[in-house]
C-alpha positions in Angstrom: -2.7 -58.3 -67.7 -1.5 -54.9 -66.3 0.3 -52.3 -68.6 4.2 -52.5 -67.6 4.5 -49.2 -68.7 2.1 -47.5 -66.6 3.3 -49.8 -63.7 6.8 -48.5 -64.1 5.7 -45.1 -64.4 3.7 -45.4 -61.0 6.7 -47.1 -59.0 9.2 -44.1 -60.4 6.4 -41.9 -59.4 6.1 -43.1 -56.0 10.0 -43.3 -55.7 10.3 -39.6 -56.6 7.5 -38.4 -54.1 8.7 -40.6 -51.2 12.1 -39.5 -51.6 12.1 -35.7 -51.7 9.9 -32.9 -50.8 8.0 -30.8 -53.3 9.9 -28.0 -54.9 7.3 -25.5 -54.1 7.1 -26.2 -50.6 10.7 -26.1 -50.2 10.8 -22.7 -51.7 8.4 -21.6 -49.3 10.3 -23.2 -46.5 13.2 -20.8 -47.6 11.0 -17.9 -47.4 9.9 -18.7 -44.0 13.7 -19.2 -42.9 14.2 -15.7 -44.1 11.1 -14.2 -42.4 12.2 -15.3 -38.6 15.0 -14.5 -36.8 16.8 -17.6 -35.1 18.5 -16.6 -31.9 19.9 -20.1 -31.3 21.0 -20.2 -35.1 19.3 -20.9 -38.2 18.2 -24.7 -38.9 20.3 -26.6 -41.0 18.0 -26.7 -44.1 21.0 -26.8 -46.9 20.1 -30.5 -48.2 18.1 -31.0 -51.6 15.3 -32.9 -49.7 13.3 -30.5 -47.4 11.7 -33.8 -46.0 14.8 -34.3 -44.0 15.3 -30.9 -42.8 15.3 -30.5 -38.9 11.9 -28.9 -37.7 10.3 -30.3 -40.8 8.1 -33.5 -41.0 6.6 -34.7 -44.3 3.8 -37.4 -45.0 5.3 -40.7 -46.1 2.7 -41.0 -48.6 2.4 -37.9 -50.3 5.7 -36.0 -49.5 4.1 -32.9 -48.6 5.1 -30.9 -45.4 2.5 -32.0 -42.3 4.4 -30.6 -39.6 6.4 -27.4 -38.8 8.6 -26.9 -35.5 9.3 -23.0 -35.5 9.8 -22.5 -31.5 11.7 -19.8 -30.4 12.1 -18.4 -34.1 10.9 -14.3 -34.0 8.8 -12.9 -36.8 11.3 -10.3 -38.0 8.5 -7.5 -38.6 8.0 -6.2 -35.2 6.6 -9.6 -33.6 3.6 -9.4 -36.4 3.1 -12.8 -38.0 2.3 -13.1 -41.6 -0.1 -16.1 -41.4 -0.4 -16.0 -45.3 2.9 -17.8 -45.5 1.8 -20.7 -44.2 -1.0 -21.3 -46.9 1.1 -23.0 -49.4 1.3 -26.3 -47.2 -1.8 -27.6 -48.1 -1.6 -30.8 -45.8 -0.1 -28.9 -42.7 -1.5 -30.5 -39.7 0.9 -29.6 -36.8 2.3 -26.2 -36.4 4.5 -25.0 -33.6 5.1 -21.1 -32.9 5.8 -21.6 -29.3 8.0 -18.9 -27.5 8.1 -16.9 -30.7 7.7 -13.4 -29.5 4.5 -13.0 -31.7 2.5 -10.2 -30.7 -0.3 -10.2 -33.4 -0.5 -10.5 -37.2 0.2 -8.4 -40.0 -3.0 -6.8 -41.6 -4.9 -9.0 -44.1 -2.8 -11.8 -42.8 -4.4 -12.9 -39.8 -5.2 -16.1 -38.0 -8.4 -16.0 -40.2 -6.7 -17.3 -43.3 -5.8 -20.7 -41.7 -9.2 -21.5 -42.1 -7.9 -22.8 -45.7 -5.7 -25.4 -44.2 -8.1 -27.9 -43.8 -6.0 -30.2 -42.1 -4.7 -28.1 -39.4 -5.3 -30.0 -36.3 -2.7 -29.1 -33.8 -1.7 -25.4 -33.3 0.9 -24.2 -30.4 0.9 -20.6 -29.7 2.1 -20.7 -26.4 4.6 -18.4 -24.5 4.2 -15.6 -27.1 2.4 -12.2 -26.3 -1.2 -12.5 -28.0 -4.0 -10.7 -26.2 -7.6 -11.2 -26.3 -8.7 -9.5 -29.5 -5.7 -11.1 -31.6 -6.8 -14.8 -31.1 -10.3 -14.3 -31.5 -10.3 -15.5 -35.4 -9.0 -18.9 -34.1 -12.5 -19.7 -33.3 -13.3 -19.9 -37.1 -10.4 -22.8 -37.4 -13.0 -25.9 -37.7 -10.3 -28.4 -38.1 -8.6 -27.6 -35.0 -8.6 -30.3 -32.3 -5.7 -29.2 -30.3 -4.9 -25.4 -29.3 -2.1 -24.3 -27.0 -2.5 -20.6 -25.8 -0.6 -20.8 -22.3 1.7 -18.0 -21.1 0.2 -15.2 -23.4 -1.5 -11.9 -22.4 -5.2 -13.2 -22.5 -7.3 -11.4 -19.6 -10.8 -11.7 -20.6 -12.7 -14.6 -19.2 -15.1 -14.3 -22.2 -12.5 -16.1 -24.4 -13.3 -19.1 -22.8 -16.8 -18.9 -23.9 -15.9 -18.2 -27.4 -13.5 -21.2 -27.5 -16.2 -23.4 -26.3 -17.7 -23.5 -29.6 -14.8 -25.3 -31.1 -14.9 -29.2 -31.2 -11.3 -29.4 -29.5 -9.8 -32.3 -27.8 -7.1 -30.2 -25.8 -7.3 -26.6 -24.9 -4.6 -24.8 -23.0 -5.1 -21.4 -21.6 -2.5 -21.6 -18.7 -0.5 -18.8 -17.1 -2.4 -15.9 -18.9 -3.6 -14.2 -15.9 -7.2 -14.6 -17.0 -9.9 -12.8 -14.5 -13.3 -14.0 -14.2 -15.5 -17.0 -13.7 -15.3 -20.0 -15.6 -17.9 -20.1 -18.0 -20.4 -23.2 -17.9 -20.2 -23.2 -21.7 -17.2 -25.1 -21.0 -19.2 -28.0 -20.1 -20.4 -28.4 -23.5 -17.1 -29.2 -24.8 -18.0 -32.9 -24.4 -15.1 -34.3 -26.5 -12.4 -32.5 -24.5 -9.6 -34.9 -23.4 -7.4 -32.1 -21.9 -8.2 -28.7 -20.3 -5.4 -26.6 -19.0 -6.5 -23.6 -17.0 -4.1 -23.1 -14.3 -2.2 -20.1 -13.4 -5.0 -17.7 -13.8 -7.2 -15.6 -11.8 -10.6 -17.5 -12.3 -12.7 -17.4 -9.1 -16.2 -18.0 -8.0 -17.8 -21.4 -7.6 -16.6 -24.3 -9.8 -19.3 -25.3 -12.2 -20.5 -28.8 -10.9 -21.4 -29.6 -14.8 -17.7 -30.2 -15.1 -18.1 -33.8 -14.1 -20.0 -34.2 -17.3 -16.6 -33.9 -19.2 -16.5 -37.6 -18.9 -13.7 -38.1 -21.6 -10.9 -35.9 -20.1 -7.7 -37.6 -19.2 -6.1 -34.0 -18.0 -8.0 -31.6 -15.9 -5.5 -28.8 -14.5 -7.1 -25.6 -12.7 -4.5 -25.2 -9.9 -3.3 -21.7 -8.9 -6.5 -20.0 -9.3 -9.0 -18.2 -6.9 -11.7 -21.0 -7.5 -14.0 -22.4 -4.7 -14.6 -26.0 -5.2 -17.0 -27.4 -2.6 -17.1 -31.0 -2.0 -19.0 -33.3 -1.9 -21.0 -31.1 -3.9 -18.5 -31.2 -6.7 -17.6 -34.9 -7.7 -15.3 -36.6 -10.1 -16.3 -40.2 -9.1 -17.7 -40.7 -12.8 -14.6 -39.0 -14.6 -12.9 -42.4 -14.7 -10.6 -41.6 -17.7 -8.8 -39.1 -15.5 -5.0 -39.5 -15.7 -4.3 -36.0 -14.1 -6.4 -34.1 -11.8 -4.9 -30.9 -10.3 -6.8 -28.4 -8.2 -4.1 -27.3 -6.0 -3.9 -23.9 -4.4 -7.7 -22.9 -4.7 -10.2 -22.2 -2.1 -11.3 -26.1 -1.6 -13.6 -26.5 1.0 -15.9 -29.5 2.6 -14.9 -33.1 2.9 -13.5 -35.2 0.2 -13.3 -39.1 0.6 -10.3 -40.4 -1.3 -12.0 -43.6 -1.9 -14.0 -41.9 -4.3 -11.2 -42.3 -6.9 -10.9 -45.9 -6.3 -12.3 -46.4 -10.0 -9.8 -44.3 -11.5 -7.8 -47.0 -13.1 -5.5 -44.5 -15.3 -4.7 -41.9 -12.6 -1.4 -40.7 -12.3 -1.4 -37.3 -10.7 -3.6 -36.0 -8.0 -2.9 -32.4 -6.7 -5.4 -31.6 -3.9 -3.5 -29.0 -1.7 -6.1 -26.1 -0.7 -5.6 -22.3 0.5 -8.6 -22.8 2.9 -8.4 -24.1 6.4 -12.0 -25.7 5.9 -10.8 -28.5 3.6 -10.6 -32.1 4.8 -9.5 -35.2 3.0 -10.2 -38.5 4.6 -8.2 -41.5 3.7 -8.8 -44.1 6.3 -12.7 -43.9 7.3 -13.3 -45.5 4.9 -10.0 -46.5 3.9 -8.7 -45.1 0.6 -8.5 -48.0 -2.0 -6.5 -46.4 -5.0 -6.2 -49.2 -7.6 -3.7 -47.1 -9.8 0.1 -46.5 -9.2 0.5 -42.7 -8.6 3.1 -40.8 -10.0 2.6 -37.3 -8.1 0.5 -37.0 -5.0 0.0 -33.6 -3.5 -2.3 -33.2 -0.4 -1.0 -30.3 1.2 -3.0 -28.4 3.8 -5.9 -30.8 3.6 -6.6 -31.7 7.5 -5.7 -35.2 6.7 -7.9 -37.6 8.3 -9.0 -34.6 10.5 -5.6 -33.7 11.8 -5.3 -36.8 13.7 -1.7 -37.3 12.8 -2.2 -40.5 10.9 -0.1 -40.8 7.7 -2.3 -42.3 4.8 -2.1 -45.9 4.7 -2.8 -46.3 1.3 0.7 -44.9 0.4 2.5 -48.1 1.8 0.8 -49.8 -1.6 2.0 -47.0 -3.9 5.7 -47.7 -5.4 6.1 -45.6 -8.4 5.8 -42.1 -6.9 7.9 -39.3 -8.2 6.5 -36.5 -6.1 4.8 -36.5 -2.8 3.6 -33.3 -0.7 2.0 -34.1 2.5 3.1 -30.9 4.1 0.9 -28.9 6.8 -1.3 -31.6 8.1 0.1 -32.0 11.6 1.1 -35.6 10.8 3.0 -37.4 13.6 5.3 -40.0 14.6 8.7 -40.6 13.2 10.1 -39.3 10.0 8.5 -41.6 7.3 11.6 -43.2 5.9 9.3 -45.8 4.5 8.0 -43.5 1.8 11.7 -43.2 0.4 12.3 -46.9 0.6 8.8 -47.5 -1.2 9.4 -45.4 -4.1 12.8 -45.9 -5.6 12.1 -42.9 -8.0 11.1 -40.4 -5.8 12.7 -36.8 -6.6 10.3 -34.8 -4.6 9.3 -35.1 -0.9 7.6 -32.3 1.4 6.7 -33.1 4.7 7.2 -30.0 6.3 4.7 -28.2 8.8 4.0 -31.4 10.5 5.0 -32.7 13.8 7.3 -35.7 12.9 9.7 -36.3 16.1 13.0 -37.9 16.8 15.9 -38.1 14.6 16.1 -37.8 10.5 16.4 -41.7 9.9 17.7 -42.1 6.2 16.9 -45.4 4.1 19.6 -48.0 3.9 19.4 -48.0 0.1 20.9 -45.2 -1.9 18.3 -43.1 -3.8 20.0 -41.4 -6.6 16.9 -39.6 -8.0 15.9 -37.8 -4.8 16.3 -33.8 -5.9 14.0 -32.0 -3.2 13.7 -32.7 0.7 11.9 -30.4 2.8 11.2 -31.5 6.3 11.2 -28.1 7.8 9.0 -26.8 10.7 9.0 -30.3 12.4 10.1 -31.2 15.7 13.2 -33.3 14.4 16.1 -33.6 16.8 19.3 -35.2 17.3 22.3 -34.7 14.9 22.3 -33.9 11.2 23.0 -37.3 9.5 26.5 -37.5 8.6 26.1 -39.7 5.2 23.8 -37.8 3.9 25.8 -37.2 0.6 25.9 -40.8 0.0 22.3 -41.8 0.5 20.9 -38.8 -1.5 23.9 -37.9 -3.9 21.9 -35.7 -5.9 20.0 -33.7 -3.8 19.7 -29.9 -5.3 17.2 -28.6 -2.4 17.6 -29.6 1.1 15.4 -27.7 4.0 15.6 -29.0 7.6 14.9 -25.4 9.2 12.8 -24.9 12.3 13.6 -28.3 13.8 15.7 -29.0 16.8 18.9 -30.4 15.0 22.0 -29.8 17.3 25.5 -30.7 17.2 28.2 -29.5 14.5 27.8 -28.8 11.0 28.1 -32.2 9.1 31.1 -32.3 6.6 28.8 -34.6 4.3 26.7 -31.6 3.1 30.0 -30.1 1.3 30.3 -33.2 -0.7 26.6 -32.8 -2.3 27.8 -31.6 -5.6 24.3 -30.9 -6.9 22.9 -29.1 -4.1 21.6 -25.5 -4.9 19.5 -24.6 -1.7 20.6 -25.2 1.7 18.4 -24.2 4.5 19.3 -25.3 8.1 17.9 -22.0 9.5 16.4 -22.2 13.2 17.9 -25.1 14.6 20.7 -25.3 17.4 23.8 -26.0 15.1 27.1 -25.0 16.9 30.5 -24.9 16.4 32.9 -23.6 13.8 31.9 -24.3 10.1 35.3 -23.5 8.5 36.5 -27.1 8.0 32.8 -28.4 6.5 31.8 -25.4 4.8 30.1 -26.1 1.6 32.3 -25.0 -1.7 30.0 -26.7 -4.3 29.9 -24.2 -7.5 26.0 -25.4 -7.8 25.3 -23.4 -4.2 23.2 -20.5 -4.7 21.1 -20.4 -1.9 22.7 -20.9 1.7 20.6 -20.1 4.8 22.3 -20.9 8.3 20.4 -18.2 10.4 19.4 -18.4 14.1 21.9 -21.2 15.1 24.8 -21.2 17.5 27.5 -21.0 14.9 30.9 -19.4 15.9 34.1 -18.6 14.6 35.0 -16.2 11.4 33.0 -16.3 8.3 34.8 -18.9 6.2 36.8 -17.2 3.2 36.0 -20.1 1.4 32.8 -18.5 0.7 34.6 -16.3 -1.7 35.0 -19.4 -4.2 31.7 -19.8 -5.2 30.9 -17.7 -7.6 26.9 -19.0 -8.1 25.9 -17.5 -4.6 22.7 -15.5 -4.8 21.5 -15.7 -1.3 23.6 -15.7 1.9 22.0 -15.6 5.4 24.1 -16.3 8.4 22.2 -13.9 10.8 21.5 -14.3 14.5 24.6 -16.6 15.1 27.8 -15.9 17.0 30.4 -15.1 14.0 33.2 -12.9 14.9 36.1 -11.0 13.1 35.8 -9.0 10.3 33.5 -9.3 7.0 35.7 -11.0 4.4 37.0 -8.5 1.8 37.1 -11.2 -0.9 33.4 -11.5 -0.5 33.2 -9.5 -3.5 34.3 -11.9 -5.8 30.7 -13.5 -5.6 29.4 -11.1 -8.2 26.0 -12.6 -8.3 25.2 -12.1 -4.7 22.0 -10.2 -4.4 21.0 -11.0 -0.6 23.5 -10.8 2.0 22.1 -10.9 5.8 24.9 -11.0 8.5 22.6 -9.4 11.1 23.1 -10.3 14.7 26.5 -11.6 15.1 29.6 -9.9 16.5 31.3 -8.9 13.8 33.9 -6.0 14.0 35.8 -3.8 11.7 34.4 -1.7 8.7 32.1 -2.1 6.0 34.6 -3.5 3.0 34.7 -1.2 0.3 34.9 -4.1 -2.0 31.0 -4.2 -1.7 30.9 -1.2 -3.8 31.6 -3.5 -6.5 28.5 -5.5 -6.3 26.3 -4.5 -8.9 23.6 -7.1 -8.3 23.5 -6.7 -4.3 20.2 -5.4 -3.7 19.5 -6.5 0.1 22.3 -5.7 2.7 21.5 -6.4 6.5 24.6 -5.8 8.8 22.8 -4.6 11.7 23.3 -5.7 15.3 26.8 -6.1 15.0 30.0 -4.2 16.2 30.8 -2.5 12.8 32.1 1.0 12.8 33.6 3.8 10.2 32.0 5.2 7.6 29.3 3.6 4.8 30.9 2.8 1.5 29.5 3.3 -1.8 26.7 0.9 -2.5 25.1 1.3 -5.8 22.6 -0.8 -6.6 21.0 -1.3 -3.2 17.3 -1.6 -2.8 17.1 -2.5 1.0 19.7 -1.3 3.6 19.8 -2.3 7.0 22.9 -0.9 9.3 21.1 -0.4 12.8 22.7 -0.9 16.0 26.2 -0.4 15.2 29.0 1.9 15.8 28.9 3.4 12.2 29.8 7.3 12.0 30.2 10.1 9.7 27.4 12.2 8.1 24.5 11.0 6.2 25.6 8.3 4.0 26.7 10.0 1.1 23.3 10.6 -1.2 25.2 9.5 -4.3 26.6 6.6 -2.9 23.3 4.7 -3.6 21.2 4.0 -6.7 17.8 5.4 -7.2 15.9 2.1 -6.4 16.5 2.2 -2.6 13.4 1.5 -0.7 14.3 0.9 2.6 17.0 2.8 4.8 17.7 1.7 8.3 20.3 3.8 9.8 18.8 3.7 13.8 21.1 3.7 16.7 24.7 4.7 15.1 26.7 7.8 15.6 25.8 9.4 12.3 25.9 13.4 12.7 25.3 16.2 10.6 22.0 17.4 8.7 19.5 15.3 6.7 20.4 16.2 2.9 18.1 18.5 1.0 18.7 16.4 -2.0 17.0 13.5 -0.2 14.0 13.1 -2.7 16.1 13.5 -5.8 18.5 10.9 -4.6 16.1 8.2 -3.1 12.6 8.8 -5.1 11.4 5.4 -4.1 12.3 5.4 -0.6 9.3 3.8 1.3 10.9 3.3 4.9 13.7 5.7 6.4 14.5 5.0 9.9 17.1 7.4 11.6 16.3 6.9 15.2 18.9 7.0 17.9 21.9 9.1 16.0 22.9 12.7 16.5 21.3 14.3 13.3 20.8 18.2 13.6 19.2 20.9 11.9 15.7 21.1 10.6 13.6 18.5 8.8 14.0 19.4 5.2 10.9 20.0 3.1 12.2 17.9 0.5 11.1 14.8 2.6 7.3 15.9 1.3 8.4 15.0 -2.0 9.0 11.2 -1.3 5.7 9.9 -2.6 6.4 6.4 -1.6 7.4 7.1 1.9 5.2 5.8 4.7 7.2 4.6 7.4 9.6 7.7 8.8 11.4 7.4 12.1 13.6 10.6 13.1 13.2 10.0 17.0 15.9 10.4 19.2 18.0 12.9 17.5 18.9 16.8 17.9 16.7 18.0 15.0 15.2 21.4 15.9 12.9 24.1 14.2 9.4 23.8 12.5 8.5 20.4 10.9 7.5 20.8 7.3 3.9 21.9 6.6 3.9 19.7 3.3 4.4 16.6 5.0 1.0 15.5 3.5 2.2 15.3 0.3 4.5 12.5 1.4 3.4 8.6 0.8 0.8 9.7 -1.8 1.5 6.7 -4.2 -0.7 3.8 -2.6 0.3 0.8 -0.9 3.3 -0.6 0.2 5.4 -2.7 -2.1 5.2 -6.4 -2.6 8.4 -8.6 -2.3 9.7 -9.7 -5.6 13.1 -11.0 -5.5 12.8 -13.0 -9.0 12.7 -16.4 -10.0 15.4 -19.1 -9.7 15.2 -22.4 -11.5 15.9 -25.7 -9.9 17.9 -28.4 -11.7 15.9 -31.5 -11.7 16.3 -34.9 -12.8 16.1 -35.4 -16.7 13.5 -38.0 -16.7 10.7 -35.8 -15.2 7.8 -34.5 -17.6 6.8 -30.9 -17.9 4.3 -31.1 -15.3 6.9 -32.0 -12.9 9.3 -29.3 -13.8 6.3 -26.8 -13.0 5.6 -28.3 -10.0 9.4 -28.0 -9.2 9.6 -24.3 -9.9 6.5 -23.1 -8.5 7.6 -25.3 -5.4 10.9 -23.4 -5.2 9.4 -19.9 -6.0 6.9 -20.1 -3.1 9.7 -21.1 -0.6 12.2 -18.7 -2.0 9.5 -15.8 -1.4 8.5 -17.0 1.7 12.1 -16.8 2.9 12.4 -13.1 1.4 9.5 -12.2 3.4 11.1 -13.2 6.4 14.1 -11.4 5.5 12.9 -7.8 5.3 11.6 -6.8 8.6 11.5 -3.5 10.4 11.4 -2.3 14.0 9.0 0.8 14.6 7.7 2.0 18.1 4.1 2.2 18.2 1.3 1.5 20.7 3.9 2.3 23.5 6.1 -0.6 22.5 8.7 -1.5 19.9 7.6 -4.3 17.4 8.8 -6.0 14.4 6.9 -5.6 11.3 7.8 -8.2 8.1 6.0 -9.6 5.1 2.4 -8.8 4.8 2.4 -6.9 8.3 5.4 -4.5 7.1 3.0 -3.5 3.9 0.4 -2.9 6.6 2.3 -0.7 8.8 2.7 3.1 8.3 3.7 5.9 10.8 5.5 9.0 11.7 8.0 9.2 14.8 9.3 12.6 15.6 9.5 11.8 19.2 12.6 13.1 21.7 14.2 15.9 19.3 13.8 19.8 19.9 11.0 20.6 17.5 9.0 23.5 17.9 6.2 25.5 16.5 2.4 24.4 15.9 1.7 20.8 14.7 0.5 21.5 10.9 -3.2 20.9 10.2 -2.0 19.3 7.1 -1.2 16.1 9.2 -5.0 15.4 9.0 -4.6 14.6 5.1 -2.3 11.7 5.6 -5.2 9.3 5.9 -3.0 6.1 5.6 -1.2 6.9 9.1 -1.5 4.2 11.7 1.0 5.6 14.0 1.7 9.3 14.9 4.4 10.2 17.7 5.4 13.7 18.3 6.0 13.3 22.0 9.2 14.9 23.9 9.7 18.1 21.7 8.4 21.6 22.1 5.7 21.8 20.0 3.0 24.5 20.9 -0.6 25.7 20.1 -3.9 23.5 19.8 -3.9 19.9 19.1 -5.0 20.1 15.4 -8.6 19.0 14.7 -7.8 17.9 11.5 -6.3 14.8 13.2 -9.8 13.7 13.5 -9.5 12.9 9.8 -6.7 9.9 10.5 -9.6 7.0 10.4 -6.9 4.4 10.5 -4.8 5.7 13.2 -4.0 3.2 15.9 -1.6 5.2 18.3 -1.4 8.9 19.1 1.2 10.2 21.3 1.6 14.0 21.8 2.7 14.1 25.4 5.7 16.2 26.8 5.1 19.3 24.6 4.0 22.7 25.1 0.4 22.1 23.7 -2.6 24.6 24.6 -6.1 24.8 24.2 -8.9 22.6 24.4 -9.3 18.8 22.9 -12.1 19.2 20.2 -14.8 17.0 20.5 -14.4 15.5 17.0 -11.1 13.7 18.0 -13.8 11.0 19.3 -14.2 9.9 15.8 -11.0 8.1 16.0 -12.4 4.4 16.2 -9.6 2.6 15.9 -7.2 4.0 18.3 -5.7 1.9 20.8 -3.0 4.1 22.5 -3.4 7.6 23.1 -1.3 10.5 25.3 -1.5 14.1 25.5 0.1 14.0 29.1 2.4 16.9 30.2 1.1 19.8 28.3 -1.0 23.0 28.9 -4.3 21.8 27.9 -7.7 23.0 29.4 -11.1 22.2 29.0 -12.6 18.6 29.3 -11.2 15.6 28.3 -12.6 13.3 25.8 -12.9 10.2 28.3 -16.7 9.9 27.8 -16.6 9.5 24.1 -15.9 6.9 21.7 -12.8 5.1 21.7 -11.5 7.3 24.5 -13.4 5.5 27.4 -10.6 3.0 27.4 -7.9 5.2 28.1 -7.0 6.0 31.7 -5.7 9.1 33.5 -2.1 8.7 32.5 -3.0 9.7 28.9 -4.0 13.0 30.5 -1.6 13.8 33.4 0.4 16.7 33.8 -2.4 19.1 32.1 -3.6 21.4 35.3 -6.6 22.7 33.7 -7.8 19.8 32.2 -10.9 18.1 33.7 -13.4 15.2 33.4 -13.1 11.5 33.5 -10.9 9.5 33.9 -9.2 12.3 35.7 -10.9 13.1 39.5 -11.1 16.7 38.9 -14.7 18.1 37.7 -14.9 20.7 35.2 -17.1 23.0 37.5 -14.3 23.1 40.5 -11.5 23.5 38.0 -10.9 27.6 37.6 -10.3 28.7 34.0 -6.8 29.7 33.5 -6.2 33.5 33.9 -3.5 33.2 30.8 -5.0 30.6 28.7 -1.8 29.9 26.5 1.6 28.2 28.2 3.6 29.7 25.9 2.0 33.1 26.1 2.8 32.8 30.2 6.5 32.7 29.5 6.5 35.6 26.7 4.7 37.7 29.4 7.0 36.7 32.2 10.0 37.2 30.1 8.7 40.8 29.1 8.1 41.6 33.0 11.7 40.5 33.8 13.0 42.9 31.0 11.2 45.9 32.4 12.3 45.1 36.0 15.8 44.5 34.8 15.9 47.8 32.9 14.3 49.7 35.6 16.4 48.3 38.6 19.8 49.3 36.2 18.6 52.8 35.5 17.9 53.4 39.0 21.3 52.1 40.5 22.9 54.4 37.8 21.1 57.5 39.0 21.4 56.6 42.7 24.9 55.8 42.5 26.2 58.7 40.3 24.5 61.5 41.8 25.4 60.2 45.5 29.2 59.7 44.8 29.2 63.5 43.3 27.5 64.9 46.4 29.8 62.9 48.5 32.8 64.3 46.6 31.5 67.8 46.8 30.9 68.0 50.5 33.8 65.8 51.5 37.2 67.8 50.8 39.4 65.0 51.9 37.8 62.5 49.6 38.2 64.8 46.5 42.0 65.2 47.5 42.4 61.4 47.6 40.4 60.7 44.6 42.7 63.3 42.6 45.9 62.0 44.3 45.0 58.3 43.2 44.3 59.4 39.7 47.7 61.1 39.5 49.7 57.9 41.0 48.3 56.0 38.4 48.4 58.4 35.4 51.8 59.3 35.9 53.7 56.0 35.4 51.5 55.0 32.6 52.3 58.7 30.7 56.0 57.9 31.6 55.8 54.3 29.7 53.9 55.6 26.9 56.4 58.2 26.4 59.5 55.8 26.5 57.5 53.4 23.9 57.3 56.2 21.3 60.8 57.4 21.7 61.8 53.7 20.8 59.6 53.6 17.9 61.0 56.7 16.5 64.7 55.6 17.2 64.0 52.3 15.5 62.2 54.1 12.4 
């Protein structure tokens, strides 16, 4: 029989252990609470039983702490973690320090001390600031099975090889920026169930041995630079896969989707490619996907050899949350059946296809759809008038670059969750005042390139969350609403190409967030107000006046200034380099600026596109221009990240897809926004996006500049266009121009240049446009050398002493000019003229004076007549002077 006393003691001990945590562990938890900063407020750890505390989990058997959640709690010692403080928790199995700002560990208390935590299996250190060296000790944690290191600062691909020695089930190194190849050692991690390497810079060929990881449930290699060659790489035997994501890599070859017919657990399949040589075949043979997918991304896959056929297996899929079949040349009518088959669908992208006809909505309401992108198709007709009823929770709607027409539907104004609306490049017309969307959720409103008329609705001022407004290239009239300043979050405003009048509202000066402003091609007048924080300014083709916009009106972040074709006067300010140190594009063409080009332009180290043409600038150009534009390439457009509100039931993976999708679309729009017009190769072209970063040039044409062209121009190796035409430059064509290996356009016509063309200029192999016409050059042309064979007579005409092909004059018959320099001819002509004038004047004086004296000496009657005339003139004059003198005396 059991001893009742012992039995009672055991029961009491069990009750004590299960009802309360250990006092020692409670004390150490309080120490941890004091060692961290809690931005969202400290957790509620006030009760006696620490097992009941939030963020703490205890064993139901022993009562010891088994899990700690310290997400978003920051170590108070400058981001350094004291790992020793966790050692008292001997049964700790799960530790999360996600988004804790950890940059490393305190000396002597690094990650290696956690090897004493024999039961630690799950460690989450993602979204911190850990680097390669700081995570190395983690390799020694033999008990770990799940390691999350995503969103840190790990850069070396050697890390993957080191971590492959661990017996992990889950490894997450996503979004670190790791650069290099994926080591084949990862194939030795045969127990792996999840591998997340997405969002890095892995390149090279994806190891084919990856197919040996047959226990993998999740494989995410998306958003890298990897090359995967199908069918060399195969996933047919990886039947445990639930999620496979290879999107946004260099996928190539032919993939038969039927190879996934045995993947019964497959839920996520993402296969979009950055390559044009990747093809997915779904019809021949017909894909038989047994599982019900939740996410399907087949973007830019040349689906079915661009036959236009929508994959038929989709008709059997009814559980999809996300569908992306964009950029596949799919044809036919808009696939409404995809929405009808998948009632939980939240994301649908069919952009860059060839769908035609009207946008027909499903007959049933879909409250889950948040993202609809049907841009870049051939859809036509009126916009749906009941879209707010069918899709009441839309947050992103992009129907741009189609053939929609008619008036702006009022239904859109009733989409209360709509954050992004893009209807650009259609044929929408009429006044939008009555149907203008005023939802507070709207932050991205793009209606450019339509036929919308009327005034800009003042209701735009009631939306406090607007960040982007693009109404460019429409028919808006009236003035810019003064109340627009109430949109204090607005950072992009594009009203280009309308019929707006009046002045630029001074209220814009209160915009502290405004970075991009384009008001060009309107009828605006008056001066430019203060615009403090702008980065991109476009005001061309208006009637603006005054001097160069006050240099203290703009912040030091300005990168682009386009003031072409206005009525600005005065000089270019000498402090331009101090005021705009980051200026990269300066376009002042077609104004009335005068004076000299200031030397301070040379200090604009980022400036690579400078257009001063068609002004009244004079004097010499700075010899230091080669110092301009020294700081490397142009800029990349970064306009920030905007998070889209998506439905609450989506997983973290779907949230990521939404955010990445929005980021790509948003930056694509921004690349379209910033475009510049520059004259090169004899024509005016627009440059935008990557082409804008490629373009560089100087245009000083049609001014009154003079003197020699500085030899230092030849040091501007980045130049692609150089136009000094229609000035009064003199001297020879600099031999140093032969150093401009990237030069594509060179125009020195209509000047006073002299001397011979150096044969070294034939080394300009990129040259497509060349002209030295109407100068005073002599000697042979370059018409038989290199790229110059392609240039005709018009490139050399107007130079009487030039000879050789393509001119018809032979160099053996053209006389050498007696005075070789045109400007010396003019100087000599001036000197001869001065001598002739002086001699003529002296001769006239000598002959005239002595002839008059001789005639008076020999002709007495002439002498009498002369003296009588003098008396008649002098007597009245002397009388009047005497009377005036008397009056002055009497007055005194």
